[in-house]
N, C-alpha and C positions, 0 to 999 in steps of 0.2 A: 552357779555349781554346788549345787550340793556331794554333801562327803558323808557319809554313814559308816560303821565303825566294822565294818568287815570289808572295806578294801585298803588293800594289805600300802600302797603308796599313802603318806600322811604324811599334813605341812607338820610346824617345826613347835606346834602345842595341842600334837595324841590326838590326832582324825579332825585340826580343824586346821584352817589355811588363813592366816595372817592375813592381812589386810595389804601387806607387804610383799608374799605369798603373790597372792588373786593378782597384786596390779604385776608385778614380772612377769608371769605367766602369759596371762591375756597381751599380753604389750611386747613378749616374744611371739608368739602365736599373730597377732594381728599384724604388726611388721613383718613377718613371711607374705602376709596373704596380704597385704594391701598393694607390698612394692613389686612383688610380681609372683600375680599364682599359677599360672601356668608352666614357670619357668622352669627348669631342674639347676641344679648348679651346673650340671656337663654341661649342659644347651647355651645357658648362658655365657660362658665360656668359648663354645665353640661360636657361639656367636661375635666373639669381643673379637675372637681371632678372624673369623672372617669380613670384619670390617677394618681392621689392622690390617688386610692380606688386601682386602682393595683397597684401600689406600694409598700402600705399598705400589698395587701397581700404576698405580694414576700417577704418583711420583715417578718412579721408574717412566714411565710413558714421556711427562711433563719433559724430566731429564735427557732422554734418547732424542724429543724433539729438539730444543734449546741446545744440544750439543752439536746436530745436523745441524740449524742455523746458523751455529757458532764457523762450524768446518767449513760450507758455502761463501758467509761472508770473509773468510782469511783465503781458498782460493777465489773469488773477485779481488781482496788485495794483492795477492802472488799477481793473478794474469798483469795486473793495472801497475803495478813495479817492473814486471817484466819488460811489460811495454816503453813507459818509462824507461828503464836502463837502455834499452836498442835504441832509442828515439835520442838517447844520450851519447851511445857509445860514434852512431851514425854522426853524430856532429863532432867526435872528438875527431877520429877520423878527417873529416875535412880540414876542423885545424890543423892538426897534424900535414897535412897536405896542402896548405896554402903557404902554411912557415917554411916546410921541405923546400916549397917553389923559390921564397926566398933569399934562401938560403944561396 
């Protein structure tokens, strides 16, 4: 990078760029170009948002699936317990009848 006397922006020593100035300006430029040459900050933020939303949708879908599975399991358990309860009530009624006959 050559600096002439008629350029308006100058380094810290009146027209020359010092080694530290040259290093800072070139590394900042290279950092931006090498990291994401075609992305603007809004595109990057938009892409991150879309990725986050996609992950959130997947997590919500998985949560709903697990909830359905859990509810089905509870419904099955209710059916089994109701059946057991009915059987026990019938057994209790039979035992009460036998006890009443002995009195």
